[in-house]
C-alpha positions in Angstrom: -15.1 -2.9 -19.4 -11.5 -3.8 -18.8 -9.2 -1.0 -17.6 -12.0 1.6 -17.4 -12.7 2.9 -13.9 -15.4 5.3 -12.7 -15.6 7.0 -9.3 -18.2 8.9 -7.4 -16.3 10.9 -4.8 -18.3 11.3 -1.6 -15.8 12.9 0.8 -13.8 16.1 0.7 -10.5 14.2 0.8 -10.7 10.9 -1.1 -8.0 8.5 -2.2 -8.2 6.6 -5.4 -6.3 3.3 -5.5 -5.9 2.6 -9.2 -4.0 -0.7 -8.9 -6.6 -2.1 -6.4 -9.5 -1.1 -8.6 -7.9 -2.5 -11.7 -7.5 -5.8 -9.8 -11.2 -5.7 -8.9 -12.4 -4.9 -12.4 -10.0 -7.3 -14.2 -10.3 -10.1 -11.6 -6.5 -10.5 -11.3 -3.7 -9.3 -9.1 -2.3 -5.9 -10.1 1.1 -5.2 -8.6 2.5 -1.8 -7.8 6.1 -2.9 -8.1 7.9 -5.6 -10.0 9.4 -8.5 -8.0 12.8 -6.8 -7.9 11.4 -3.4 -6.8 10.8 -1.3 -9.9 7.7 0.9 -9.5 5.1 0.6 -12.2 3.7 3.8 -13.7 0.1 4.2 -14.6 -0.8 6.5 -17.5 -4.3 7.8 -16.7 -6.8 9.8 -18.7 -8.9 11.5 -16.0 -12.0 13.5 -16.6 -13.2 15.5 -13.6 -16.6 17.1 -13.2 -17.1 19.3 -10.2 -15.6 22.3 -8.4 -12.8 22.8 -5.9 -11.1 19.7 -7.2 -7.3 19.4 -6.4 -5.3 16.4 -7.5 -2.4 15.0 -5.5 -0.4 12.1 -6.9 2.8 10.2 -6.3 5.6 11.8 -8.1 7.2 9.8 -11.0 10.7 11.0 -10.0 14.1 9.4 -9.9 14.2 9.9 -6.1 10.9 8.1 -5.6 11.7 5.2 -7.9 15.2 4.8 -6.6 14.1 4.8 -3.0 11.6 2.1 -3.7 14.2 0.0 -5.4 16.7 0.4 -2.5 14.1 -0.3 0.1 13.0 -3.4 -1.8 16.6 -4.6 -2.0 17.2 -4.0 1.7 13.9 -5.8 2.5 15.2 -8.9 0.5 18.5 -8.7 2.4 16.7 -8.7 5.7 14.7 -11.7 4.7 17.9 -13.5 3.6 19.6 -12.7 6.9 16.8 -14.3 8.9 16.5 -17.3 6.6 13.2 -16.5 4.9 13.0 -18.2 1.5 11.3 -16.6 -1.5 8.4 -19.1 -1.4 7.7 -18.2 2.2 6.9 -14.6 1.4 3.4 -15.6 0.5 1.5 -15.1 -2.8 1.4 -11.3 -2.5 4.3 -10.7 -0.2 7.0 -10.4 -3.0 6.0 -6.8 -3.8 5.1 -3.8 -1.7 1.8 -1.9 -1.5 2.4 1.6 0.0 0.0 4.2 1.1 0.1 7.6 -0.8 0.7 9.8 2.2 0.5 9.9 6.0 -3.2 10.6 6.0 -4.1 7.7 3.7 -4.3 4.9 6.4 -7.1 6.8 8.1 -8.5 8.4 5.0 -11.5 7.6 2.8 -10.9 5.4 -0.3 -13.3 5.7 -3.2 -14.8 2.5 -4.4 -14.6 2.0 -8.2 -17.8 1.8 -10.2 -18.3 -0.2 -13.4 -21.0 -1.5 -15.7 -22.2 -5.1 -15.5 -23.2 -7.2 -18.5 -26.7 -5.5 -18.9 -25.3 -2.0 -18.6 -26.2 -1.3 -15.0 -23.8 0.8 -13.0 -22.5 -1.1 -10.0 -20.1 -0.1 -7.2 -17.3 -2.6 -6.5 -16.8 -2.6 -2.8 -15.9 -6.2 -2.0 -12.6 -7.9 -1.4 -9.6 -6.6 0.5 -6.4 -4.8 -0.4 -3.7 -5.1 2.2 -1.1 -2.4 2.4 2.5 -3.2 3.3 3.2 -3.0 7.1 6.6 -3.3 8.6 7.8 -4.1 12.1 11.0 -3.9 14.0 11.7 -5.6 17.3 14.5 -6.1 19.7 15.9 -9.6 20.1 14.2 -11.9 22.6 17.2 -11.8 24.8 17.3 -8.0 24.8 13.7 -8.0 26.0 14.7 -10.0 29.0 12.5 -13.0 27.9 9.8 -10.9 26.3 7.1 -8.5 27.4 6.1 -8.8 31.0 2.6 -7.4 30.7 0.0 -7.4 28.0 0.5 -3.6 27.5 4.1 -4.0 26.4 4.6 -4.7 22.7 7.0 -7.1 21.0 7.5 -4.9 18.0 7.3 -1.3 16.6 4.8 -1.5 13.7 4.6 1.1 11.0 3.3 1.6 7.5 5.1 3.0 4.5 3.9 5.7 2.2 5.2 7.4 -1.0 4.8 11.1 -0.2 5.8 13.0 2.9 8.2 11.7 5.6 7.8 8.3 7.1 7.6 8.7 10.8 6.6 6.1 13.4 6.2 5.9 17.1 8.5 3.6 19.1 7.1 1.2 21.5 8.0 2.0 25.2 11.3 0.7 26.3 11.2 -2.1 28.7 
């Protein structure tokens, strides 16, 4: 049943990843943004059965769409500055896959359910969906030849999310 998703929510706070689950059901990549940074919108018809249900979604605002477009453009400029060509991004590296909010990386994601050919309800829990991770690092010379111990990091890693502020912890200075 293409484009029809069913969920059984099992935790108090559960995240639904519609693009990931459309990719699973339709057996093809589902991108969240275009190759030049325009965010796709998803028109959903949601039927909820239960109590104490609260929905939280990414806003379809100019601010959100424009920030994605600018971030994508600056990401492309960064790749150009370091000499990374478009075919070196990788198959899925040309678009971004953000988290919804700061709690999402450690949250519970619901697995989509669908019907197989004989009408049996099955839960799709296989495969992987990698979210975009970013890193920033000082130059090799500024690090004095690199980290001296295994506890020292080469880069500050962080994730991006659509809602709330993006805050990340810096690696200790060397």
